[in-house]
N, C-alpha and C positions, 0 to 999 in steps of 0.2 A: 504493500500500500504506500501511496505517496506520503511523506512526512507532513505533519500539520503545518510546519513553517513553509513548505513548498506550496501547499494549497492556498495559504494566506497570500503568498507572493503572486500566485496566479490570479486570485481575486482582485488584488490591487492593480495588476496589469490590466484586467478586464475593465476596471473603473476608468482607467486612463483611456483605453480604447473606445469606450462608450461615448466619451467626449470627442475623441478624434474623428470618429465616423460621421459626426454631424458638424465638423469644423469646416466652414466654407473656404478658409485659406488653404487647408490641406487638400480639399477637393480640387483645387486648381493644379496641383502637382499630380499628374496622372500616375506616374510610377509609384510615388509615395502612397497615394490613396489606395492603389491596388494592393500594396503590401499591408496597409492598415486593415482594409476590408477582409483580406485573406486571413490574417492573423486573428481578427475579431471572430470570424466564422469558425476557425479552428479552435480557438479558446472557448468559445460558446459551447461547442460540442464536447470538449474535454470536461468543462465544469458541470455540464448536464450529467455526464457519466460519473463524475466525482460525487455529485449530490445523490445519485441513485445508489452508489456504493455505500455512502454514509447512512442512507435510509435503511438499506438492507442490514447493515451492521447493527443499527439501533434496534430494529425489529427483532433480530436474533437475540440481542442482549435482553430485551424485555421478555421475550419468550423463555429465556433461560432463567430469569428471575421467577417466572411462574413455575417452571419445573423445579426450582429449588424450594419453593414454598407450598405449592398446591399439592394437596393430598388426594383430591378427587381424581379418580382414574381416568374418566372421560376427558376432562380438561387437560390432564397431563399428556395423554396420547395425542390430543389435537395440537398442543404446543410442540411436541416432539416431531410430529409429522410435518408441521409447517416449517420448523427449523431445518429439517432435512432438505425440503424443497428450496428454502431460501439460501442454504449453503451452496447448492448447485448454481443458483443464479448469481450468487456473490462471486464464485470462482469464474464464471463466464464474463461478468462485468469487469473483474480484475484483469482478465486477459485482454479484453477490449481496451481498457485503460492503459495497459502496458504498451500496446501497439500504438495508441494515439500519442504516447509520450516520446516515442522514438523521433529524433529530429528529422524534419522533412527536408528533402532536397528542393530548394526554391525553383529549380528548373522543371520539377514535376508538374507544376501548375501551368506551364507554358503550352501554347499551341505547338504543333509539330510539322516538320517537313519530311516527307518520306520519299526516298530515292530507291527505285528498283532497277537493277541492271542485269542484262543477260550475261552469263559467263560461259562456261563450256557447254556445248550442246547445240550450237547453231540455231536453226529455226525452232527446235523443240524448247530450247532455253527461252527464246523470245515469246513463245506461246505460254510458257509457265509464268513469265513476267506478267502477262495479261491475266492469268488465273489469280495470281496473288494480288494484283491491283484490284480485281473484282472482289476478292475475299476481304481486303481491307476496306473497300468501299461499302460493302454490305455491313461489316462490323461497325464502321463509322456511322452509318444510317441508324443502326439500332441504338447507338449511344447518343444520337441527336446532334452529331457533329456536322459542321459544314465542310465540304470538300471543294478545293479549287486546283485544277491542273495547272502547273507552272511551266512545264516543259515536257515534250514527248518526242520520241523517235520511233514511229510505228514501222512495222515491216509489212510486206505484201501479203503475208499469210495470216494476218490478224493478230500478230503479237507485237511486242515492243522490244527494241534493243535497249531502250531506257525510257522510264517515265518518272517524272518528279511531280509531286502534288502536296498541297498543304491540307492539314486537318485542324479545324478550329472548334473549340468547345471547352468543356470543363475537364481539366486535368489530362489533356490529351497525351502530352509527352510522358507523364508518369505512367500511363497505361501502355503506350506503344513502344517505349524505349527497349523493351525486351525482345523486339522483333529484329533488331540489328544483328546482322551476321550472314553466313552463307546458308541458303536453303537448297536442299538437294531433292530432285524429283526422279523417281524410277517408274517408267511406264513405257508402253509400246507406242511409238510415235505414229501419227496418222499416215505418215509417208513410208512406214516400214511394212514391206510386203511379207517378210518372213516371220513376223510376229515376235520378234526379239525385243526384250526389255532393254531400253537405253537409260543411262544415267546422265542427267544434266544438272547444272548448278546455276543459281543466280544469287546476286548479293542484294541485301536490303540494308539501307542506312536510315535510321530515324534520328533526325536532328531537332533540338529544341529551337523553335522559331525565335530569333533574336530581335529585340526591339532596338531602335537606333540608340537608346540610352544604355544598352548593355555593353556596347563597345564602340569606340570611335574609329572610323575608317578615314584615313587621310586621302583626299582626292588625288594627291600627287603619287600615291601608291597604286593607282589604278590605270590600266591601259584598256581603253574602250574602243572596240572595232565594230563597225556596222557593215552588214552585207545583205545580199538578197536571199530571202528564205527559199528553201526547196524541200520538197517532200521526198518520200522513198521512191526510188526508181527515177530520180532526177526531175520529177514534175515540179513545176513552179507553184509555190503556195501563194505568192503575190509578186507584183512587178515593181515593188519599191524596196529600197535598202532599209528594211524594218528589223531584220534579225540583229541581235546584239550579242557580242562576246566580250565579257569583262575578265581581265586577268589581274589578279591581286599580286603585284610584283614581289613583296616580301615573302609570301607563303608559296607562291607559284600556283595557287588555286585558280582554275579557269571555269567560268560559268557561261553557258550560252542559253539563249532563249529566242525562239522564233515562232511561237504558237500564235501570238497576236499580230494583227496587221499594223498596229501602232508601234513605232520605235520606242516611244516613251513608256508604253505599257510593258514592252519586253524588257526595257532597261530596269524598270521598277521591280519586275518579277525576278530578274537576274540578281539585283542587289539584295533582295529578300533572301535568296538562296545563299549568296555569298556571305552575308552576315551570319546566317545560321551555321554555315560550314566553319567559319572562323570561331564561333562560340563552341561548336562541337569539338573543334581541335583542342581548345582549352580543357573541355570536360574529359576528353580521352586521355590527355596528359595527366590530369588529376587521378582518373581511375587507374591508369597504368602504375602510378606511384603507389596507390593503395594495394594493387595486386602484387606489386613487388615486395611489399611488407608481409602479406599473408595470402595464402592460397584461397581463391574464391571460386564459387560455382558460376555466378552470374555477375554482370556489371563490371567485367574486367577491362572493357574497352577494346578487346580483340575482335575486330570486324572481319578478320580473315578466317575465323574459326567456323567450322560446320556446326550449326546449331540445331537444325531440324531436317528430317527426311520424310518425304511424302511418297509412300510406296503404293501405287495404284493397283497392282495385281492382288495385293493383300488388304487393300483398303485401310492401310496402316499409316499413322503419323506418329513419329517419335521425336521428342525433344531430348537431345543428347546431353544437355547441361544438367538436367535433373532426372534423367532416365524415366521420363513419363511417356507412355504409349497409349494411343487411342485408336480404335478400329472404326471410327466414324468419319473417314476422309471426306465423303461427299457432303456431309453437313458442315464440316470444318471449312470447306471451300466456299460455303454460303455465308461465312462470317461467324460461325459458332466457335470462336477461339478463346472464349472466357476461361475454360478449364486450364489451358496452358498459361495464360496471362496471370491468373490468380495464383497458380502453383509457383510461378517464377517470382511473383511479388512476395509470397510467403518465404521462399528460399532466401531471397535478398534480405528480408526482415530478420530471419534467423541468423544470417551472417552478421548483421549489425549488432544484434543482441549478444551473440556469442563471441564477437570480435575476432 
């Protein structure tokens, strides 16, 4: 249980936050007010659980007093039976409180940019890129998130060599971050006449969407090129120099965007991706330092690691980080990935608790 002094400190912090959330001066600072509102909501939830915990403790104590004094058998049994039920609830509330008290990663509350790229496997890998894009789209719809395609490189067979899109909503990055890594697919390609199972791989990178206030980008560090957009097969997307390529000279990161007919829109989308990749670079460095200190199952920042296999002949999906297997491949591809995401979150929380 949280010490009494800690509870009192949380209540005092809540009193300050209750004033801050209605402070018109603080409302003008978007970044600060977002942090205040987020902490207010988080603390409100914690204190509700604390109050429930204290209420259960008090009721158990009162029942115990009855047990110590009451001689009437019926009342004695009722108090004992209620206490047994309350102890179970108390244990559950205590576990919930313990999880809520684990320090949150501020990036978990951010929106996310998802990059899916075909790796080994040619057309089959490109088709699986499209499969995963649909899977994340369905999942996002169920969460009530908004999706925007930022850049895509479609193939003639209905796949993608690369597709980049943003997901906006409540706690997107904290939910989607576990999807980063290499996803492997084992199935018979539509072009395979012999019926042999092929193995292909694609990479997924989930980046926290960076605000302009998260990091400062010097214009002198950017090389911006414009050119004429073109689709797969060499067909022209439009006849003006609207495609944009931005190179961040210090890091060597290159971002291109040609999906919009407006050069300005393409530039804005490309800058959004660039900012997120730079922020992600900082996060990966931090995670790698943590991983160097202790062995971890998840969240190590190793994007080259094979994290999941989708085996179509066996209708099997296996997450190799936590050795979790499901035989519901078809429903998983329609966005039912909560089982994996929740299990990965729990594994990560256990790492934090056990250090």
